[in-house]
N, C-alpha and C positions, 0 to 999 in steps of 0.2 A: 863103672860106668853110666850106663844107660839110665838108673836109677836116679844118678845126678843131673845127668843130663836132663829127665823129665823136671825133676824139682826145679831144675833153674828157667826150664820155659816157664812152667806155671809160675815161679817169680816174677818172670820178664813179665806177661801178659797181666800178671795183679797190678806190676807197676804202670803198666801202660794204663791200664782201666782206671786205678787213683787218678793218674795223670787227667785222664779225658773226662770225669766226673769235676775235678776240682777248676777246670778250665772252660765248664760249660757245654761241652763236646759229647753231648747226651748220646747222640746219633752214632757216634764213633764207639762210644762206651758200650751200648747193648748188644755186639757180638763178642765182645772180651765177656762179657758178664755171661751172658749164654752159655760160653767154653767153660767158664768157671764154675757154674751151679751145676752144668751139665758133667761133672766130675766129684760133687759136692752138693746134692740137691737138698739137702739139710741145713745148708749153711743160711741160718736166719739173719745176718748181718750181707749178705750177698743180695737176699731173696729182696731185703729192703732197698739196696743201692739200686735194682733194678727197679723197683717200684717208682723210685726217687727218680730214676732217668724216664720212664714212662709218663710220671706226674708232671716234669717238666716239659714234655713234649706235647701233652695233649692229652694222652692216651690213659684217659683214666678209670676205662674198664680195665685195661690190664694192670695197671699203677696199683687197684682196688684188690683184684688177684695176688700178686704179687706181695702184697701189706698182708694180706688174709694167710699166705702162707709164712710168710714170717712170723706172724704171730702165732701160729700152731706150730712153728718151731722152737717157738719159746720167747722169741722177743716180747719183752715191756718194755718200750719205750714212749717218753713222752713224744720225742720229735716221730716216732711211727704213727703214734695216735693224731695227732694234731697236722702230718702231711695227707693221713688216708681221710682226715675230717675235711679237708679243702677238697681231694679227690671226690668225696660222695656230696659235697654241693655242688660241684661243678655238673653231676650227672643228676641234680634236683635229688637227691635223699637227703632231705635235710633231716630229718630222725634219726640217721645212720651218725651222719656229721655231728650232731650234737650228742650222740652218745659218747661218741669218739674223743672230744672234746672232754666230757665230763673226767673220761679215763686218764687223759692226758693231765687234767686239773688235782683227781687222784694221785696219781704219783707225784706231779711236783705242780705246786699251784705257782703260775707265771703269769707277768704282766702281757706274754706274748698269748698266750691261749687267750686270755680273757680280752685282750684285744681283738682275739681273731674271731671270736664268738659276738662279741660286740657289731664287728662289721657284718659276721651273718645275719646278725638281727636285723641291722638295720635293713639289708636286701629284701629281708621279708617283711619288712613294715612292722618292726615288732619295738617300738623305742622305748617303751619302758623295761624291757629286758635289756637293750642295747645300753642303755644309760646304767643302768644297775652292773653290767659289767666293765663299763669305761670307769666308774666308780671304784669297783675291786683293783679294776689295773692301776691308779692311779695310788691308790693308797700302797701297792708294792713297788713303786715306780715315782714317788712324788715329785721326784725332779724331773721329769720328763715332761717336756713341754707339748710335742704333740699330741699326747693323751689329753691335755686340757684343751686342745683343740679341737680334737674330734668330738669329745664330750659339748662342744657348746656347738658346734654343726648341728649334732642331732638333735640338742635340745629347742635348738631356734627354727630347725627345719622342719621337724617333723612330731613336736607337740605343742600342746595349745595352751599351755600355764600363762596366767596371766603377767608374769615376770619373767618371761621365759627370756625378754631380748637384755632384762641386765643379766640373769643368770649366766647367759651365754658371752655378757661383756665383761664378766669379772673372770671366766673362763679363759677367753681371748688374752685379758692382762696377764694373765697366769702365765698362757703359752711362752708369751713376748717376753715376760720377769724371767724365764725360765729358760733363754736364749733358744728358743725354736723362731728365731728371725726368718721365716722364710716369706714370701711375696704373698704367699696364699693367705699366709695369719695376717698381713696387713690389712690385705684386700677386704678379706672376711669381716676382722674388727670395724675397717670404715662401711662396711654394710649395716655392720650393729650400731655406728655413732649415726649413718644416715637414717636409721629407723626411729634413734630418738632425736632427730631433730638436730644433732649438732654437726652441719654440715662442715664446719671447717676442720673440726677433728676427723670428719670421713676423708676430708683432700689431704689434712697432713699423712693421714695412714695410705693415700694413695702415691702419695709422692715416695714414700720409703720403697711402696710395691715397686713401681717403676724404677727406682734407683737400683734396685737388686734384679730386677729384669728386665730392660728397656724394651725386648722382644716381645713382652707380655700385651696381645692386641685386647684383650678380656679387662685388664687393670686401665689400659689408656681408655677403652669404654664406659669403665664404675667411674673414671675420675670427669668423662666427657659430663655424663648425667648430672653429676655433682656439681659441677662447674655451672651446668646449664642452670639449676635451680639454683645457683648463687647470682645468675643473672650476668655471666661469665664468658657469653658467647664465641666470643672472638680464643677465647683459650680453648673451651670444649672443642670446636670446628678442627682447630689444631689435633687435639688428642685423636678425635675422630680420622683424620687426614693420617695419622701416624699408624691408626688402627688399620683403615681400611689398606695401606699397603703393606703392614705385615701379614695380614689374614682375610679378605673382604669377605664379607657376608651380608645376609638380608637384613639383620637389626643394625650393622654398621652404616650402612646407606639409609634405613627408616630415620635413626638416631641424626646423620649429619643433616638429611634433608629438613626435620623439625630444627635443629640449629639455624639452617639458612633462614628457615620460614620465621623465627622469632625474631631474628636479626633485622632483617628485612633492607638491608643496607645494599646500593647500588644493583649487580646483577643477582644478589642472592635469589630473588625469586626464582629466575628462570634454573639457576643450580640447583635449586628445591626440587622443584620439578623434574629435572634431571635424575637426580639422585633417588626420590620416590619411584620411577620409569624402572632404575635400576633393580627394586627389589624383588619385585615378581622373577626378574631372570635368574636370582640367587634362591629364592627359597617364594612360592606361590602363596604359601601360609598366613602372610602377611598384610592380612586386608586392610591395616590401617596404611599402605601406602597410598590407595585411592584415595584415603580422605586427606592424607597430606597434600597426594597432588590437586586434588579440585579446589583447596582453599590456595595453591600457589597459584591455579589458573584463575581463581576468582580475584585475587589480589593483582594477577597481570591482566585486568580486564577482558577475561573469555567466557564470560560466565554461561556459554553454550557448552564448551569443553568442561567445565568444572561442572555444569548439571549432570552430564554424563557419569562423572567419576563419583559424584554425589550417590546418585543412583545403584551404580555398581557396588558401591562400600554396603547402601543399607538392603538391597536389596540380595546380598551373596548369602551363602551356605553357611557362614559364621555365625556366633553368638558375639555380639560387640558389646564392650562395656557401657554402663548408658553414660557415661562422661561422651567418649566416642560419640556414640549414636545421637546424642543432645546436639552435640557439636554439628554433626553431618547434618541433622534435621535443620536447625538453625541456618545454615550457610545456602541449604537449596531452598528454602523457604527467599532466601534471601538471592538469589540469581535467579528463581523463578521470577522476582518481583524483577528483577533489574530488564527481565528481559520483554516484563508485561506479560507476563503469562499467569496474568490474575486467577484465571480458574483451577490452574495447575496450583497454584501456591495453597489459596485455599483448599482446595483439597487435600493436602497435607497438613493444613491448619485443623481443619475437620477431623482426620484419621487420628492427629496427636490429640486431641480432646476426647476421641472415642476408644483409643487403644490403650492411653497413657492419663487417666482420670486424675490419678495421683502426682502426676509426674510433669505435665502439659505447662504448669504454675512455672517451671524453670523456663521454659521458653517465650512467656506469654508476656512478660514485660520487656521492651523493646529496649528500654532507657538500659537495664542490666545486661541482657544480653549484648547487645552493644558494645557495652564499656568493658564486657569480658573478652568480645571477639575482636575489640580496637576498629568498630567502624567508624566512619564518619558522619556528621550529620544527614546526608543525603541518604547515606545506605541504614540511618536509623530510620530515618522517616519511609524509607520504601518498604521495610519490614513491619513497622507498625501499619502501615495500611495494608499490607496482606493478612495481616490479625485482626483488623477492624471488622467488629461481627456487624457494622451497619451495609458493610460493602457483599455482604453473603447473601446468596441468592435465598 
């Protein structure tokens, strides 16, 4: 009777352990596994199961130790090597992770192992090797749309091939054609269409992405950017309203401020100024907010406040794109002229000629700059007067 009772007890412990593992209750499974392993320390499958529980709980050193013991006990299994590879990757042991993945492939070539290695190569910035593994995974599972999308993203984001956008678009089409109808697939293809200048195709893809997930702030933001390029400010602002309600962040306020600034109807300039003021409250690392708010103040006939914002933008610790810097310099010279601060305005002109000998011409033609910035005749005349060499000391 005693032997039978002991056998049933172990059977019950085993059943509870299996149930806990299957339902993801890894913390509850560990003491049961410890009991079973204490009775049979050489049971490779139990050691692997405990390693898996540790792995799922993020205890990767303990997981690796158990996987090593399972291997020493005779277990040779692709799942063992695949899971141990992930644990090695989490503790930044790249060579051990790659060795385990190769062992898994030697035992049983599979798309999941190639996919895992491709993901790790992506993390380590080895794009060519990642793409080679996506190729191998696709060869094994040619109907798996996700694999095509992953290869598309890797190629577009991390290579410099001259035709990478077209190749990525072909893969994105293949992903959708094979039934990978996910919001991220449509949103990524929209990005490719926009890159290739097909803004209407980009908008259609984003319509699909939003139809699949109306709570995606990123898709609403992306569509707003496309709509802005199409000159459809009302719709862009509506998308940005929605995105801000879902998940407000600095970029959304910045974009909506720019949209208000572009539309320029009614109290749009006040709304733009308010949105630009929100940006640093969410993230101080967006100096474009100062540029946008300065332009809003300038158009609200507050050149004094605009001047402060343009100086803040230009003198900040960031490195601005030339297009943004050029715009800030043009507006700064204008608002200085509007306040009759001719010496300051011409100091800016002199510095432009000195520090940007190859680029100051972008700002020297008052008519061109005025057309680009939407200035009226009076503003154009003031700007031209600031640039007039005959007026300088």
